[in-house]
N, C-alpha and C positions, 0 to 999 in steps of 0.2 A: 429522336431520329431513328427510323427503322434501319437496321443493319442488313445489307444485301447478302450477308453470309449466313443468315438464319436458316434459309432453305437448304443450301448445300450442306451445312453442318448437321441439320436434322436428318438429311439423307445418309450422311456418314454414320450418325448414331444408330439409325435404323439398320444399317448393314453390319453393325457390331453390337449384337444384343448383350454381350457380356462386358461391354465397355470398351473404351478406346482412350489412348493418351492424347494430351494436347499436341505432342510432337507428331503423332500419326495424323491428327487432323491437319496440322500445318503442312506435312508432306503431301497429303491428298489435295488440299486446296492449291498448293503450288503447281500441281500438275493439271488441275481442272480449270483454274482461272488465271489467265495471263496477267491481268492487271494487278493481281495480288503480289506479283513479283516486281512491281514497279512503284512502290509506295514512297521510296526515298533513294537518294544517291548514296548516302552513307549507309554502310552495311549494318551497323549497330542500330541506327534509327529505323532502318527497314525491318529488322527483326522485332524491335519494340512495337512498331505499328502493326505488324502481322499478329503478334501476340495480343495486343490490345484489341484489335478487331475481332479476333477469335473469342476472347474472354467477354467482350461486350455482347457478341451474338449469343454466347452461352447463357449469360445472365438475363438477357432479354427473353430467350427461349425458356429458361427456368421459370421466370415469372408467368409467362403466357401458359405454359403447360400446366402449371399448378392451378391458375385461375380458370382456365378453360376446360382442361381435361382431367384435373385432379391427379396428375402424374408428377412425380418428383424427378428432377434432373440433378443428380449428384455430381458436383464439380469438385474434384480434388487434383492435386498435382500429378498424381500417377494414373488416375482413372476417372473418366467421365462417362456416366451411363444413366439411362432412363430406368426408373423404378416404378412399378405399379404399387398400389396400396398393400397387396400381399407381400411383395418383395421388401417393402420398407421395414416391416417388423422382423424380417429374416436377415436383413443386411447387417453387416458388422458396424460397430459404433466408432469407427475411426474418422469421423467427420469433424470438421472444425466447429468450434462453439458458434452459437447463433450470432453473437456480437461480432466475432471476427468475420464470419460469413457475410454479415450485413455490411461491414466496412469494405470488404472486397467488392461486393456487388455495387455499393455506392460509388466506389472509385471507378470501376470499369463501365458503369452506366453513365458517367459524367463525361460527355464528349469534350468538354474543355480540357480535361486531362490529356486527351489525345492531341488536341490542337496546340496546347502550350508546351508540350514536350518536344524539344528540338534536339539536334545532334549533340549540342553542348551539355544539355541536361542528362541525356543518356550516358554520355562519357563520364559525367560526374557520378551518376549512379553506379556505373561499372567500377570506377576508381574506388568508390566507397566500399563496394563489395570486395574488391581485391585487397584493399587495405584491411578489411575485417578478417578475411581468411588468412592474411599474412600474420595475424596475431596468434594463430594457432600454436606456434612454437614458443610463445611467450608466457607460459604458465607461471613461472616464477615472478615475473613482473606483475601479473594479475593478482597473485597472492599478496605481493607487497602493496599494491594499490589498495586492496581491501584490508590491509593490516592483519592478515592471517598468518600466524607463525607456523602452524602445523603443515607439513608438506603435502599431506593427503587428507584434507578436511572432508567431512561428510557434506552432502548437498544441503542438509539442514543447517549446518554451521555456516556454510557459504551464504545461504539465504538470510539467516539471522544477522550476520555481519553486514551484508549489503544493506538490509533494511535500516539498520542502525545508522550507517554512514549516509545513506540516501536521505534520511530524515534531517540529518545535520546539514547536508550540502544541497538540498533541493532548492532550485532557483525561486520557487514560490515562498520559500522561508528565508530568503536573503542569501542563499548560497550561490556559488559560482557555477554557471551553466557548463563550462568546460570540465570542471572537476566532477560534476554530477555525471556528465556523459562518460568520462573516464571510468567512474565507478561502475556505470552500467555496462560498459564494454568489458571490464574485468569480470563482472558477474556473468555476463553472457558466455564469455570464454570458459570460465570455470564450470558453469552449469551444463555445457555441451558435453 
């Protein structure tokens, strides 16, 4: 399905040759397109839908520009910008890996993700996020979960201990899913 935001977003990108943030694209579209502000009654669902439509348009545009114009549209959290062939070799290498980029593109190009995500799902996603950041002060608990005795282990020690326990508790090997997720949460907290 063609996204009607492709044209307006392309115009925004053209007016920002050094790149623009998704937030700035969002602010501009809110002032240009009245319907963009009427996608849902729930404020969180409204923001999700706006974000999804922007990202869908960007990934559609990224594919078309590459196929038709041999231009690269770099999409990252902080900066979205068009790159010519000469700029690509000069650009910094802070992009996501191809597999992660492909997964993001696949998600945002799948309209069923937009359609199936309701206010309840957005609320669950936000609660999960808030729960995750509330673990920040729980370093001692994370160390205990991974059975690490040293109060300041190296990243290598954390990774090795996580891998050892993950192999033991992985659900594909008969382990408990919740235990495995707890190990992963502890790992993520300690590696941050």
